[in-house]
N, C-alpha and C positions, 0 to 999 in steps of 0.2 A: 836888087841884083846881086849884092854882096853876099846874100845868104843863099844863092843859087836858084833864085825864082827867075823865070823869063816872063815876058808879058804873056797875060792870058790869051788862050786860044778863043776864037769865036765860037764856043760850044754853049749848050744850056748849062752845063755843069760849071763852067768857068766865067761866063758872061751872061748877066741877067738884064731884061729890059728893066726900064724905070718902074713899072707897075709891080715888078717882082723884087724890088730893092735896090735896083740899079747895078752898075759894073763894081767890080772889086777894085782895090789899091792897084794891082799889077796890070790893069787894062792898058792896051797899046795906046790908047789916048788919055789925056789927063782927065781925072774925074773932078766934080764940082764939090764935093763933100755934103751936097744936099740930100742924098739918099743913103739909107742904112748901110748897104754893102759898100759905099765909097770908102768906109773907114775900117774895113776888114780884108783879109787875104782870102782869096777864093780856095775851095778845096784843092784845086791843082796846085796853087802856089804853097799851101800848107804841106801838101806831100813833097814837093820839091825842096822846100827849106827843111823839113824833117830829115830828108835823106842827107842833105849837105851838111846838116850840124853832126849827124852820125858819123860822117866821113872823116871829120876833124876833130881830134880828141881834145884841142884847146877850147872848144866850146861845150864840153861835157864836163860837170863836176868831177873833180879828181877825189878819190877817197883820202880820208883825214889820217896823217901819220902824226902822232904826238912826239914831241921832241923838247929837250931841255933848252931852255932860252926863249920860249915863246911866250912867257908870262902867265902860263896857266899851269897849275899843279896836276899832273896827270901820271898814271901809272905807278912806277917805282919812286917817284918824286916825293920829296918831303916840303919842298918849296920850289919856287920858280921866279927869280928876280929878274927876268927878261934879260935886256942887255948889261944891266948893272952886275948881274951874277956872272955873265961871260966875261966881264972885264975884272971880275974878283973884287969889285967894289962895294957890294952889299954887305951889310954889317952882319946880317942873319944867314944869308943863303950863299953856298959857294957856286963855283962854275960847274959843278956836276949835280946841281939841283938838290944837295944835301945840305942839313942845318949845320952851322958852324959849331964846333964843340963847346966853347965857352960863352957863346952869343946868349944875351937875354933879350928875346923878341916879344 
């Protein structure tokens, strides 16, 4: 229910008899787990969940933006000492992700 799926309607698309794999996870009655479909979402639920996820950006991966201080050397950086560099505590890397002038690293 948290992902936008309601109970499956009693249709051939969303509810299957036992000989066709049994009912799906979002059936209006609890499922036993003995049938293959008992561990799957129905096509109806998958559609509802997909629409719900697209509606909320917190559930979609964000594009990656490089920045100084994340511990990875990227773009214009020569080093990245993570939080040590931000505190100006790293002997080789300064808070701007540049190598210190007289450092031996």
